[in-house]
C-alpha positions as CSV (number, residue, x, y, z in Angstrom):
1,M,0.0,0.0,0.0
2,G,1.4,3.4,-1.0
3,T,2.0,6.0,1.7
4,R,-0.4,8.4,0.0
5,I,-3.2,5.9,-0.2
6,A,-2.7,4.9,3.4
7,V,-2.8,8.5,4.6
8,T,-6.0,9.1,2.5
9,M,-7.6,6.0,3.9
10,M,-6.7,7.1,7.4
11,S,-8.2,10.5,6.7
12,F,-11.4,8.9,5.5
13,V,-11.7,6.9,8.7
14,A,-10.8,10.0,10.8
15,V,-13.7,11.9,9.1
16,L,-16.0,9.0,9.8
17,A,-14.9,8.8,13.5
18,S,-15.4,12.5,13.9
19,W,-18.9,12.3,12.5
20,F,-19.7,9.4,14.9
21,A,-18.4,11.5,17.8
22,A,-20.6,14.5,16.8
23,Q,-23.7,12.6,15.8
24,G,-23.6,9.4,17.8
25,A,-24.1,7.2,14.7
26,I,-22.5,6.3,11.5
27,P,-24.0,8.2,8.6
28,G,-26.2,6.3,6.2
29,G,-25.6,6.1,2.4
30,L,-22.5,6.3,0.3
31,L,-19.7,8.4,1.8
32,V,-17.1,10.0,-0.5
33,F,-13.8,11.4,0.6
34,G,-11.0,12.2,-1.9
35,G,-10.7,9.2,-4.2
36,F,-12.5,6.8,-1.8
37,A,-16.1,5.9,-1.5
38,G,-17.5,3.8,1.3
39,E,-20.6,2.5,2.8
40,F,-21.4,1.2,6.3
41,F,-24.4,-1.1,6.7
42,A,-26.8,-1.7,9.6
43,N,-25.7,-5.3,9.8
44,G,-22.2,-4.1,10.9
45,S,-20.4,-4.7,7.6
46,Y,-18.7,-2.1,5.4
47,R,-17.1,-1.7,1.9
48,I,-14.6,1.0,0.9
49,E,-13.3,1.4,-2.6
50,G,-10.8,3.8,-4.2
51,D,-9.0,4.4,-7.5
52,G,-6.1,2.0,-7.8
53,W,-7.0,0.4,-4.4
54,P,-8.6,-3.1,-3.9
55,A,-12.0,-3.0,-2.2
56,L,-11.7,-3.2,1.6
57,I,-14.6,-5.3,3.0
58,G,-15.2,-6.3,6.5
59,T,-17.1,-5.6,9.7
60,F,-17.2,-2.8,12.2
61,T,-18.2,-2.2,15.8
62,L,-19.0,1.0,17.6
63,T,-19.0,1.9,21.3
64,D,-19.2,5.2,23.0
65,S,-15.4,5.6,22.8
66,E,-14.1,3.3,20.0
67,F,-14.7,2.6,16.4
68,V,-13.2,-0.7,15.2
69,M,-12.9,-1.9,11.6
70,L,-12.0,-5.6,11.0
71,P,-11.1,-6.5,7.4
72,S,-12.4,-9.8,6.0
73,E,-9.9,-12.7,5.8
74,G,-7.8,-12.5,2.7
75,A,-7.3,-8.7,2.8
76,S,-3.8,-8.3,1.4
77,E,-2.8,-5.0,3.0
78,C,-4.9,-4.6,6.2
79,T,-4.7,-7.8,8.2
80,G,-5.7,-6.7,11.7
81,P,-8.3,-4.5,13.3
82,G,-8.2,-0.7,12.9
83,R,-9.0,0.9,16.2
84,Y,-10.0,4.5,16.4
85,R,-10.9,6.4,19.6
86,V,-13.8,8.8,19.5
87,S,-15.1,11.3,22.0
88,S,-18.0,13.7,21.9
């Protein structure tokens, strides 16, 4: 994964975590940030895609203070959970 793509993906997640902190919920519908588009579903799954980037598919959990994204098995670049702290 290129550094630029990793930083953009982290920015996408940071924006999402900020929204959650402010609103108390993940926004519905398609989210677009830079070259990425992602959707988070009510069943706890997500899909994020970007130009020149393989689709990232997995599950997520939310608590009052943490947003965790766990990629599906077989993800080539992201192999463990991404943990992001949120606060309102």
